[in-house]
Structure formats: structure tokens, C-alpha cells
mmCIF file of the N, C-alpha and C atoms, coordinates in Angstrom:
data_MODEL
# 
_entry.id   MODEL 
# 
loop_
_atom_site.group_PDB 
_atom_site.id 
_atom_site.type_symbol 
_atom_site.label_atom_id 
_atom_site.label_alt_id 
_atom_site.label_comp_id 
_atom_site.label_asym_id 
_atom_site.label_entity_id 
_atom_site.label_seq_id 
_atom_site.pdbx_PDB_ins_code 
_atom_site.Cartn_x 
_atom_site.Cartn_y 
_atom_site.Cartn_z 
_atom_site.occupancy 
_atom_site.B_iso_or_equiv 
_atom_site.pdbx_formal_charge 
_atom_site.auth_seq_id 
_atom_site.auth_comp_id 
_atom_site.auth_asym_id 
_atom_site.auth_atom_id 
_atom_site.pdbx_PDB_model_num 
ATOM 1   N N  . UNK A 1 1  ? -82.855 148.040 70.986 1.00 0.00 ? 1  UNK A N  1 
ATOM 2   C CA . UNK A 1 1  ? -81.094 148.185 70.144 1.00 0.00 ? 1  UNK A CA 1 
ATOM 3   C C  . UNK A 1 1  ? -80.878 148.061 69.628 1.00 0.00 ? 1  UNK A C  1 
ATOM 4   N N  . UNK A 1 2  ? -79.628 148.135 68.784 1.00 0.00 ? 2  UNK A N  1 
ATOM 5   C CA . UNK A 1 2  ? -79.511 147.569 67.591 1.00 0.00 ? 2  UNK A CA 1 
ATOM 6   C C  . UNK A 1 2  ? -78.623 146.521 67.629 1.00 0.00 ? 2  UNK A C  1 
ATOM 7   N N  . UNK A 1 3  ? -78.043 146.307 69.193 1.00 0.00 ? 3  UNK A N  1 
ATOM 8   C CA . UNK A 1 3  ? -77.115 144.967 69.263 1.00 0.00 ? 3  UNK A CA 1 
ATOM 9   C C  . UNK A 1 3  ? -78.152 143.987 69.180 1.00 0.00 ? 3  UNK A C  1 
ATOM 10  N N  . UNK A 1 4  ? -79.172 143.867 69.473 1.00 0.00 ? 4  UNK A N  1 
ATOM 11  C CA . UNK A 1 4  ? -80.371 142.869 70.173 1.00 0.00 ? 4  UNK A CA 1 
ATOM 12  C C  . UNK A 1 4  ? -80.919 142.344 68.656 1.00 0.00 ? 4  UNK A C  1 
ATOM 13  N N  . UNK A 1 5  ? -80.613 143.644 67.662 1.00 0.00 ? 5  UNK A N  1 
ATOM 14  C CA . UNK A 1 5  ? -81.128 143.296 66.437 1.00 0.00 ? 5  UNK A CA 1 
ATOM 15  C C  . UNK A 1 5  ? -80.478 141.980 66.053 1.00 0.00 ? 5  UNK A C  1 
ATOM 16  N N  . UNK A 1 6  ? -78.992 142.790 66.154 1.00 0.00 ? 6  UNK A N  1 
ATOM 17  C CA . UNK A 1 6  ? -77.790 141.923 65.043 1.00 0.00 ? 6  UNK A CA 1 
ATOM 18  C C  . UNK A 1 6  ? -77.774 140.799 65.487 1.00 0.00 ? 6  UNK A C  1 
ATOM 19  N N  . UNK A 1 7  ? -78.062 140.314 66.587 1.00 0.00 ? 7  UNK A N  1 
ATOM 20  C CA . UNK A 1 7  ? -78.191 138.883 67.550 1.00 0.00 ? 7  UNK A CA 1 
ATOM 21  C C  . UNK A 1 7  ? -79.078 138.431 66.874 1.00 0.00 ? 7  UNK A C  1 
ATOM 22  N N  . UNK A 1 8  ? -80.001 138.991 66.626 1.00 0.00 ? 8  UNK A N  1 
ATOM 23  C CA . UNK A 1 8  ? -81.128 138.221 66.865 1.00 0.00 ? 8  UNK A CA 1 
ATOM 24  C C  . UNK A 1 8  ? -80.944 137.556 64.856 1.00 0.00 ? 8  UNK A C  1 
ATOM 25  N N  . UNK A 1 9  ? -80.430 138.907 64.448 1.00 0.00 ? 9  UNK A N  1 
ATOM 26  C CA . UNK A 1 9  ? -80.008 138.192 62.484 1.00 0.00 ? 9  UNK A CA 1 
ATOM 27  C C  . UNK A 1 9  ? -78.873 137.047 63.008 1.00 0.00 ? 9  UNK A C  1 
ATOM 28  N N  . UNK A 1 10 ? -78.320 136.792 63.994 1.00 0.00 ? 10 UNK A N  1 
ATOM 29  C CA . UNK A 1 10 ? -76.988 136.247 63.301 1.00 0.00 ? 10 UNK A CA 1 
ATOM 30  C C  . UNK A 1 10 ? -77.802 134.610 64.119 1.00 0.00 ? 10 UNK A C  1 
ATOM 31  N N  . UNK A 1 11 ? -78.672 134.929 64.867 1.00 0.00 ? 11 UNK A N  1 
ATOM 32  C CA . UNK A 1 11 ? -79.194 133.658 65.735 1.00 0.00 ? 11 UNK A CA 1 
ATOM 33  C C  . UNK A 1 11 ? -80.442 133.144 64.382 1.00 0.00 ? 11 UNK A C  1 
ATOM 34  N N  . UNK A 1 12 ? -80.556 133.998 63.654 1.00 0.00 ? 12 UNK A N  1 
ATOM 35  C CA . UNK A 1 12 ? -81.722 133.504 62.293 1.00 0.00 ? 12 UNK A CA 1 
ATOM 36  C C  . UNK A 1 12 ? -80.705 133.162 61.360 1.00 0.00 ? 12 UNK A C  1 
ATOM 37  N N  . UNK A 1 13 ? -79.494 133.611 60.909 1.00 0.00 ? 13 UNK A N  1 
ATOM 38  C CA . UNK A 1 13 ? -78.854 133.175 60.170 1.00 0.00 ? 13 UNK A CA 1 
ATOM 39  C C  . UNK A 1 13 ? -78.387 131.666 60.294 1.00 0.00 ? 13 UNK A C  1 
ATOM 40  N N  . UNK A 1 14 ? -77.884 131.401 61.624 1.00 0.00 ? 14 UNK A N  1 
ATOM 41  C CA . UNK A 1 14 ? -77.309 130.191 62.329 1.00 0.00 ? 14 UNK A CA 1 
ATOM 42  C C  . UNK A 1 14 ? -78.334 129.272 61.736 1.00 0.00 ? 14 UNK A C  1 
ATOM 43  N N  . UNK A 1 15 ? -79.446 129.473 62.352 1.00 0.00 ? 15 UNK A N  1 
ATOM 44  C CA . UNK A 1 15 ? -80.694 128.361 62.244 1.00 0.00 ? 15 UNK A CA 1 
ATOM 45  C C  . UNK A 1 15 ? -81.076 128.262 60.875 1.00 0.00 ? 15 UNK A C  1 
ATOM 46  N N  . UNK A 1 16 ? -81.325 129.260 59.972 1.00 0.00 ? 16 UNK A N  1 
ATOM 47  C CA . UNK A 1 16 ? -81.013 129.098 58.354 1.00 0.00 ? 16 UNK A CA 1 
ATOM 48  C C  . UNK A 1 16 ? -80.106 128.117 57.926 1.00 0.00 ? 16 UNK A C  1 
ATOM 49  N N  . UNK A 1 17 ? -78.223 127.618 58.518 1.00 0.00 ? 17 UNK A N  1 
ATOM 50  C CA . UNK A 1 17 ? -77.623 127.206 58.037 1.00 0.00 ? 17 UNK A CA 1 
ATOM 51  C C  . UNK A 1 17 ? -78.003 125.477 58.821 1.00 0.00 ? 17 UNK A C  1 
ATOM 52  N N  . UNK A 1 18 ? -78.289 125.633 59.851 1.00 0.00 ? 18 UNK A N  1 
ATOM 53  C CA . UNK A 1 18 ? -78.778 123.978 60.510 1.00 0.00 ? 18 UNK A CA 1 
ATOM 54  C C  . UNK A 1 18 ? -79.771 123.832 60.100 1.00 0.00 ? 18 UNK A C  1 
ATOM 55  N N  . UNK A 1 19 ? -80.994 124.101 59.614 1.00 0.00 ? 19 UNK A N  1 
ATOM 56  C CA . UNK A 1 19 ? -82.111 123.900 58.685 1.00 0.00 ? 19 UNK A CA 1 
ATOM 57  C C  . UNK A 1 19 ? -81.543 123.200 56.854 1.00 0.00 ? 19 UNK A C  1 
ATOM 58  N N  . UNK A 1 20 ? -80.694 123.795 57.030 1.00 0.00 ? 20 UNK A N  1 
ATOM 59  C CA . UNK A 1 20 ? -80.011 123.188 55.352 1.00 0.00 ? 20 UNK A CA 1 
ATOM 60  C C  . UNK A 1 20 ? -79.483 122.173 55.437 1.00 0.00 ? 20 UNK A C  1 
ATOM 61  N N  . UNK A 1 21 ? -78.633 122.349 56.883 1.00 0.00 ? 21 UNK A N  1 
ATOM 62  C CA . UNK A 1 21 ? -77.904 120.697 56.529 1.00 0.00 ? 21 UNK A CA 1 
ATOM 63  C C  . UNK A 1 21 ? -78.500 119.540 57.304 1.00 0.00 ? 21 UNK A C  1 
ATOM 64  N N  . UNK A 1 22 ? -79.616 120.077 57.500 1.00 0.00 ? 22 UNK A N  1 
ATOM 65  C CA . UNK A 1 22 ? -80.517 118.765 57.929 1.00 0.00 ? 22 UNK A CA 1 
ATOM 66  C C  . UNK A 1 22 ? -81.482 118.920 56.755 1.00 0.00 ? 22 UNK A C  1 
ATOM 67  N N  . UNK A 1 23 ? -81.369 119.476 55.326 1.00 0.00 ? 23 UNK A N  1 
ATOM 68  C CA . UNK A 1 23 ? -82.378 119.044 54.805 1.00 0.00 ? 23 UNK A CA 1 
ATOM 69  C C  . UNK A 1 23 ? -83.466 119.602 54.658 1.00 0.00 ? 23 UNK A C  1 
ATOM 70  N N  . UNK A 1 24 ? -83.684 120.677 55.340 1.00 0.00 ? 24 UNK A N  1 
ATOM 71  C CA . UNK A 1 24 ? -85.191 120.932 55.960 1.00 0.00 ? 24 UNK A CA 1 
ATOM 72  C C  . UNK A 1 24 ? -84.931 122.649 55.046 1.00 0.00 ? 24 UNK A C  1 
ATOM 73  N N  . UNK A 1 25 ? -84.458 122.342 53.467 1.00 0.00 ? 25 UNK A N  1 
ATOM 74  C CA . UNK A 1 25 ? -85.581 123.587 52.853 1.00 0.00 ? 25 UNK A CA 1 
ATOM 75  C C  . UNK A 1 25 ? -85.950 124.910 53.254 1.00 0.00 ? 25 UNK A C  1 
ATOM 76  N N  . UNK A 1 26 ? -87.001 124.028 53.323 1.00 0.00 ? 26 UNK A N  1 
ATOM 77  C CA . UNK A 1 26 ? -88.604 125.099 53.819 1.00 0.00 ? 26 UNK A CA 1 
ATOM 78  C C  . UNK A 1 26 ? -88.674 126.411 55.196 1.00 0.00 ? 26 UNK A C  1 
ATOM 79  N N  . UNK A 1 27 ? -87.456 125.430 55.838 1.00 0.00 ? 27 UNK A N  1 
ATOM 80  C CA . UNK A 1 27 ? -87.389 126.212 56.610 1.00 0.00 ? 27 UNK A CA 1 
ATOM 81  C C  . UNK A 1 27 ? -86.127 127.080 56.947 1.00 0.00 ? 27 UNK A C  1 
ATOM 82  N N  . UNK A 1 28 ? -85.115 126.736 56.329 1.00 0.00 ? 28 UNK A N  1 
ATOM 83  C CA . UNK A 1 28 ? -83.985 126.684 55.836 1.00 0.00 ? 28 UNK A CA 1 
ATOM 84  C C  . UNK A 1 28 ? -84.257 128.323 55.420 1.00 0.00 ? 28 UNK A C  1 
ATOM 85  N N  . UNK A 1 29 ? -85.419 128.185 54.331 1.00 0.00 ? 29 UNK A N  1 
ATOM 86  C CA . UNK A 1 29 ? -85.604 129.688 53.711 1.00 0.00 ? 29 UNK A CA 1 
ATOM 87  C C  . UNK A 1 29 ? -86.116 130.721 54.393 1.00 0.00 ? 29 UNK A C  1 
ATOM 88  N N  . UNK A 1 30 ? -86.977 129.873 55.106 1.00 0.00 ? 30 UNK A N  1 
ATOM 89  C CA . UNK A 1 30 ? -87.721 130.988 56.594 1.00 0.00 ? 30 UNK A CA 1 
ATOM 90  C C  . UNK A 1 30 ? -87.039 132.067 57.197 1.00 0.00 ? 30 UNK A C  1 
ATOM 91  N N  . UNK A 1 31 ? -86.087 130.957 57.840 1.00 0.00 ? 31 UNK A N  1 
ATOM 92  C CA . UNK A 1 31 ? -84.893 131.759 58.631 1.00 0.00 ? 31 UNK A CA 1 
ATOM 93  C C  . UNK A 1 31 ? -84.093 132.867 57.538 1.00 0.00 ? 31 UNK A C  1 
ATOM 94  N N  . UNK A 1 32 ? -84.060 132.186 56.359 1.00 0.00 ? 32 UNK A N  1 
ATOM 95  C CA . UNK A 1 32 ? -82.727 133.074 55.502 1.00 0.00 ? 32 UNK A CA 1 
ATOM 96  C C  . UNK A 1 32 ? -83.495 134.401 55.566 1.00 0.00 ? 32 UNK A C  1 
ATOM 97  N N  . UNK A 1 33 ? -84.776 134.361 55.072 1.00 0.00 ? 33 UNK A N  1 
ATOM 98  C CA . UNK A 1 33 ? -85.709 135.487 54.654 1.00 0.00 ? 33 UNK A CA 1 
ATOM 99  C C  . UNK A 1 33 ? -85.705 136.717 56.007 1.00 0.00 ? 33 UNK A C  1 
ATOM 100 N N  . UNK A 1 34 ? -86.216 135.723 57.264 1.00 0.00 ? 34 UNK A N  1 
ATOM 101 C CA . UNK A 1 34 ? -86.227 136.521 58.401 1.00 0.00 ? 34 UNK A CA 1 
ATOM 102 C C  . UNK A 1 34 ? -84.831 137.770 58.705 1.00 0.00 ? 34 UNK A C  1 
ATOM 103 N N  . UNK A 1 35 ? -83.554 136.730 58.649 1.00 0.00 ? 35 UNK A N  1 
ATOM 104 C CA . UNK A 1 35 ? -82.283 137.400 58.837 1.00 0.00 ? 35 UNK A CA 1 
ATOM 105 C C  . UNK A 1 35 ? -82.285 138.672 57.420 1.00 0.00 ? 35 UNK A C  1 
ATOM 106 N N  . UNK A 1 36 ? -82.396 138.366 56.156 1.00 0.00 ? 36 UNK A N  1 
ATOM 107 C CA . UNK A 1 36 ? -82.436 139.562 55.044 1.00 0.00 ? 36 UNK A CA 1 
ATOM 108 C C  . UNK A 1 36 ? -83.597 140.464 55.552 1.00 0.00 ? 36 UNK A C  1 
ATOM 109 N N  . UNK A 1 37 ? -84.549 140.253 56.273 1.00 0.00 ? 37 UNK A N  1 
ATOM 110 C CA . UNK A 1 37 ? -85.620 141.023 56.819 1.00 0.00 ? 37 UNK A CA 1 
ATOM 111 C C  . UNK A 1 37 ? -85.208 141.925 57.587 1.00 0.00 ? 37 UNK A C  1 
ATOM 112 N N  . UNK A 1 38 ? -84.368 141.568 58.463 1.00 0.00 ? 38 UNK A N  1 
ATOM 113 C CA . UNK A 1 38 ? -83.794 142.652 59.445 1.00 0.00 ? 38 UNK A CA 1 
ATOM 114 C C  . UNK A 1 38 ? -82.425 143.142 59.283 1.00 0.00 ? 38 UNK A C  1 
ATOM 115 N N  . UNK A 1 39 ? -81.386 142.566 58.083 1.00 0.00 ? 39 UNK A N  1 
ATOM 116 C CA . UNK A 1 39 ? -80.486 143.621 57.697 1.00 0.00 ? 39 UNK A CA 1 
ATOM 117 C C  . UNK A 1 39 ? -81.053 144.490 56.604 1.00 0.00 ? 39 UNK A C  1 
ATOM 118 N N  . UNK A 1 40 ? -82.379 144.694 56.184 1.00 0.00 ? 40 UNK A N  1 
ATOM 119 C CA . UNK A 1 40 ? -82.817 145.166 55.705 1.00 0.00 ? 40 UNK A CA 1 
ATOM 120 C C  . UNK A 1 40 ? -83.056 146.940 56.790 1.00 0.00 ? 40 UNK A C  1 
ATOM 121 N N  . UNK A 1 41 ? -83.464 146.211 57.930 1.00 0.00 ? 41 UNK A N  1 
ATOM 122 C CA . UNK A 1 41 ? -84.177 146.963 59.028 1.00 0.00 ? 41 UNK A CA 1 
ATOM 123 C C  . UNK A 1 41 ? -82.719 147.820 59.491 1.00 0.00 ? 41 UNK A C  1 
ATOM 124 N N  . UNK A 1 42 ? -81.962 147.144 59.366 1.00 0.00 ? 42 UNK A N  1 
ATOM 125 C CA . UNK A 1 42 ? -80.665 147.884 59.787 1.00 0.00 ? 42 UNK A CA 1 
ATOM 126 C C  . UNK A 1 42 ? -80.016 148.904 59.244 1.00 0.00 ? 42 UNK A C  1 
ATOM 127 N N  . UNK A 1 43 ? -80.191 148.538 57.602 1.00 0.00 ? 43 UNK A N  1 
ATOM 128 C CA . UNK A 1 43 ? -80.171 149.832 57.137 1.00 0.00 ? 43 UNK A CA 1 
ATOM 129 C C  . UNK A 1 43 ? -80.814 151.060 56.927 1.00 0.00 ? 43 UNK A C  1 
ATOM 130 N N  . UNK A 1 44 ? -81.738 151.123 58.291 1.00 0.00 ? 44 UNK A N  1 
ATOM 131 C CA . UNK A 1 44 ? -82.730 151.992 57.952 1.00 0.00 ? 44 UNK A CA 1 
ATOM 132 C C  . UNK A 1 44 ? -82.084 153.156 59.009 1.00 0.00 ? 44 UNK A C  1 
ATOM 133 N N  . UNK A 1 45 ? -81.666 154.061 58.327 1.00 0.00 ? 45 UNK A N  1 
ATOM 134 C CA . UNK A 1 45 ? -81.319 155.121 59.654 1.00 0.00 ? 45 UNK A CA 1 
ATOM 135 C C  . UNK A 1 45 ? -82.274 155.718 60.633 1.00 0.00 ? 45 UNK A C  1 
ATOM 136 N N  . UNK A 1 46 ? -83.202 155.539 60.440 1.00 0.00 ? 46 UNK A N  1 
ATOM 137 C CA . UNK A 1 46 ? -84.231 156.264 61.191 1.00 0.00 ? 46 UNK A CA 1 
ATOM 138 C C  . UNK A 1 46 ? -84.214 155.097 62.676 1.00 0.00 ? 46 UNK A C  1 
ATOM 139 N N  . UNK A 1 47 ? -83.748 153.910 62.431 1.00 0.00 ? 47 UNK A N  1 
ATOM 140 C CA . UNK A 1 47 ? -83.788 152.924 63.089 1.00 0.00 ? 47 UNK A CA 1 
ATOM 141 C C  . UNK A 1 47 ? -82.262 153.661 64.385 1.00 0.00 ? 47 UNK A C  1 
ATOM 142 N N  . UNK A 1 48 ? -81.655 153.768 63.660 1.00 0.00 ? 48 UNK A N  1 
ATOM 143 C CA . UNK A 1 48 ? -80.257 154.330 64.544 1.00 0.00 ? 48 UNK A CA 1 
ATOM 144 C C  . UNK A 1 48 ? -80.624 155.697 65.444 1.00 0.00 ? 48 UNK A C  1 
ATOM 145 N N  . UNK A 1 49 ? -81.484 156.399 64.797 1.00 0.00 ? 49 UNK A N  1 
ATOM 146 C CA . UNK A 1 49 ? -82.060 157.874 65.297 1.00 0.00 ? 49 UNK A CA 1 
ATOM 147 C C  . UNK A 1 49 ? -82.720 157.432 66.991 1.00 0.00 ? 49 UNK A C  1 
ATOM 148 N N  . UNK A 1 50 ? -83.866 156.243 66.297 1.00 0.00 ? 50 UNK A N  1 
ATOM 149 C CA . UNK A 1 50 ? -84.292 156.239 67.421 1.00 0.00 ? 50 UNK A CA 1 
ATOM 150 C C  . UNK A 1 50 ? -83.625 155.411 68.900 1.00 0.00 ? 50 UNK A C  1 
ATOM 151 N N  . UNK A 1 51 ? -82.765 154.959 68.559 1.00 0.00 ? 51 UNK A N  1 
ATOM 152 C CA . UNK A 1 51 ? -82.346 153.949 69.315 1.00 0.00 ? 51 UNK A CA 1 
ATOM 153 C C  . UNK A 1 51 ? -81.672 154.653 70.294 1.00 0.00 ? 51 UNK A C  1 
ATOM 154 N N  . UNK A 1 52 ? -80.741 155.677 69.993 1.00 0.00 ? 52 UNK A N  1 
ATOM 155 C CA . UNK A 1 52 ? -80.507 156.495 70.567 1.00 0.00 ? 52 UNK A CA 1 
ATOM 156 C C  . UNK A 1 52 ? -81.515 157.406 71.815 1.00 0.00 ? 52 UNK A C  1 
ATOM 157 N N  . UNK A 1 53 ? -82.237 157.305 71.671 1.00 0.00 ? 53 UNK A N  1 
ATOM 158 C CA . UNK A 1 53 ? -83.178 157.603 72.824 1.00 0.00 ? 53 UNK A CA 1 
ATOM 159 C C  . UNK A 1 53 ? -83.723 159.071 72.803 1.00 0.00 ? 53 UNK A C  1 
ATOM 160 N N  . UNK A 1 54 ? -84.534 159.445 73.552 1.00 0.00 ? 54 UNK A N  1 
ATOM 161 C CA . UNK A 1 54 ? -85.198 161.360 73.372 1.00 0.00 ? 54 UNK A CA 1 
ATOM 162 C C  . UNK A 1 54 ? -83.740 162.097 74.138 1.00 0.00 ? 54 UNK A C  1 
ATOM 163 N N  . UNK A 1 55 ? -82.897 161.511 75.013 1.00 0.00 ? 55 UNK A N  1 
ATOM 164 C CA . UNK A 1 55 ? -82.305 162.360 75.520 1.00 0.00 ? 55 UNK A CA 1 
ATOM 165 C C  . UNK A 1 55 ? -80.983 162.506 74.480 1.00 0.00 ? 55 UNK A C  1 
ATOM 166 N N  . UNK A 1 56 ? -80.788 161.938 73.737 1.00 0.00 ? 56 UNK A N  1 
ATOM 167 C CA . UNK A 1 56 ? -79.316 162.158 72.773 1.00 0.00 ? 56 UNK A CA 1 
ATOM 168 C C  . UNK A 1 56 ? -79.509 163.052 71.995 1.00 0.00 ? 56 UNK A C  1 
ATOM 169 N N  . UNK A 1 57 ? -81.373 163.046 71.193 1.00 0.00 ? 57 UNK A N  1 
ATOM 170 C CA . UNK A 1 57 ? -81.750 163.716 70.022 1.00 0.00 ? 57 UNK A CA 1 
ATOM 171 C C  . UNK A 1 57 ? -81.115 165.280 70.431 1.00 0.00 ? 57 UNK A C  1 
ATOM 172 N N  . UNK A 1 58 ? -80.686 165.774 69.511 1.00 0.00 ? 58 UNK A N  1 
ATOM 173 C CA . UNK A 1 58 ? -80.662 167.551 69.133 1.00 0.00 ? 58 UNK A CA 1 
ATOM 174 C C  . UNK A 1 58 ? -81.659 168.208 67.803 1.00 0.00 ? 58 UNK A C  1 
ATOM 175 N N  . UNK A 1 59 ? -82.564 168.497 68.410 1.00 0.00 ? 59 UNK A N  1 
ATOM 176 C CA . UNK A 1 59 ? -83.492 169.341 67.837 1.00 0.00 ? 59 UNK A CA 1 
ATOM 177 C C  . UNK A 1 59 ? -83.350 170.516 67.290 1.00 0.00 ? 59 UNK A C  1 
# 
């Protein structure tokens, strides 16, 4: 579901910020990349179509 992906992206962004504050830049970068990957995934229109479920698709 799109809401779950958005939530996970927010968790990754906040985790990256926390690692930055702890000067653990390696882990901060890892979580920043994960958040960016989810941002790209959310831009995919196919994901939105699939999240609608088969009952909402108009063929």
C-alpha cells in the first residue's frame, strides 16, 4: 500500500538524520539511499495502479 511505503520512507529519512547526529555517516548514507529509492518507487505510476487492486481496474 502507498501509505505504508510513505511511512517507511519517513522512517528511513529519520533514521538517516539520527545516524548523522551520532556521526555515523556510513549508516546515515545507507538509510538516505533507502529513502531515495522509495521516493523513486513512489513516482512509478504502475505502483499506483497496482495498489488500486483488481476490483478497481477498468479494462
